[in-house]
N, C-alpha and C positions, 0 to 999 in steps of 0.2 A: 841421379837428379842433377848434380852440379858437375857437368862435363864440359870439356873444352880446354882451351889454353888462355892464359892471361896475355892480353896484348901489352900491358904494362903491369908488372908485378906490384901489388899493393904493399904497404908497410907490413901488414900481417893479414892472415886469413885462417879461419879455423872452421871445420865442419863438425857439427854435433847433431847427429840424427838428420832431421829435415831442415835444420837451421845452419846458415853459414854467416859467421860474423866477419866482416871485412873492415879493416882500418886503412883508409886511403892515405897516401903520402900527402903531406902539407903542400899547398899550392898546386894540386893536381886539377886538371880541367881539360875540356875539349871545346875548341872554338877556332874559327878561321876568319880572320880579317874584318868582317863587316862591323862598322861603326867604331870598334875599339882599336883596330889596326894591328892586332897581334895574332899570332898563331900559337895555340896551346894544343898539344896532342899527348897528354899524359894521364887522362882519365883511365880508370881501371875497369876493364871489361873481360869477363870470362866467356870467350867466344867459341861456338861450335857452328858448323855449317848450317846455313838457312837457305833452302832452295825455293824456287817458284812453287806456289801452292802450299807453302808451309807457314806456320805461325809459332811464336814462342810467347809464353806468359811468364812474367817475373813478379813474384810477390815479396814484399818487404814491410817492415814496421816503420811507420812515420813517427819516429821518436827523436828527431833531430830538429834544431831550430836556429842554427847559425847562418848568417848571410851566405848565400850561394851554395850551401851544402846540398847535395842532390844524390838521388838513387833512382834506378829504374831499369830500362832495357836499352841496349845499344844494338843497332844493325849496322855493320861496317863492311864496305868493299875495299876501301883503301884510305889513305890519309886525307884525301880530298872528297870522299864519297861516303857519308855516314849519316845516321839518324840516332840521336839520343832522346829518349822520352821517359818521363817519370814525374817526380815531385822535386822541385827546387825551392829553397827558401829565398825569397826576394822581397826586399823592402819590408821585412818583418813578418811576412806571411808565407805559408806553404802555397806553392802554385803548381798546378798540374800543367804540363806543357811539353813542347818538343822543340828541339833544334834540328833543323834539316840542313845538311851541308852538301852542296854540289859545287865544289870549288870555293864558295863563300858560305858562311853560316847565316841562318836567320833564326828567329826565336819567337815563339808564341806561348803565352801563359794565361791562366785564369786562376784566381784565388780559390783555395779549398781549405779554409781554416777548420771546417767541421771534420776534416779527415785526420787531424792530429790525434796521435795515440792509437790509431787503428791500422789494420793490415790493408795495404794498397796492392792492387794487382794491375800491371800494365801489360797490354797485349800488342804485339807487332805482327801483323798479318801481311805476308808478301804475295802479291798476285799481279801478273802482267808487269806493267811499268810503274807500279805504285806499292807503297807500304801504308797500310791503314793502322792507325794507333787508336786504341781504346783503353780506358782506365775505369777502375771502380774501387770501392772500399768494401771490405767484408763480402757479403753476398748480394749487395745492391746491384741494380741493373748497370750494364756497361754504358759509359759515356763516350761518344765519339770525340776524340781529341784532335785528330788530324788525318787527312788523306794527303800523302806527300809523294812527289815523284821520286823514283829510284830506278836506275838503269836496269832494264829487263834482262839483259845478257850478262850482267856482272855477277861474278862469284861473290857471295856474301856470307858472313858469319854473324851470329847474334847470341846474346845472353845478358846476364845481369851486369850492371855497371854502377859505379859510384865515383864521386870525387869531392874534394874539399878545396875550392880555389883560394880561400882567404886565410886559412888557419890549419893547424893540426889538431888531432884529438878526436875527430869524428869516428864513430863505429856504426856501420850499417848492419842491421840484422835482416838477412834475406830468409824468407820462410818457404820458398819453393820456386822451382822452374819447371814448366810443363811445355812440351812440344806437341802440337796438334796440326790438323789440316788448316789451311787458310780459311778465313771467313767466307761464307757462301755469298753474302751480299754486303753492300755498304750500310744498309739500314735494317 
């Protein structure tokens, strides 16, 4: 279930059955330039190849509440071409969203306080020149989070990710990773 290689080794990680507990390094993050002017490339992602026509779903418990702590799925081609999507705490609220980086990062979020304490699943589906991001809690219907550009010919890898940009001490509990065929349609 948890296959691949860490792009940046976390402080610790442990697999117990279907669960993987990951403790990110303090001040770990993924961001490039836009608005803040810095480049951070230290988020922890367990990456395995993701080809065209494939999707990956990452599930985790939303039991963290510190500013900018985050978990979800990362799709990565290289240091300047990647997408991270999941739930990040911002301004005191958990926010579902995505950062799309094609040389420079952007950021989109929407508050989801009703998701606290529940199992979140984020799905990245790669088809053609795009990655479609969907998310849900428990067995509720999928919500479309983003349709983002991604280079069609790029070799990419994907898997669970987490980071803790402002402090140490976060532990993320991942509850599953599943690989499937890409979504058949956008809606």
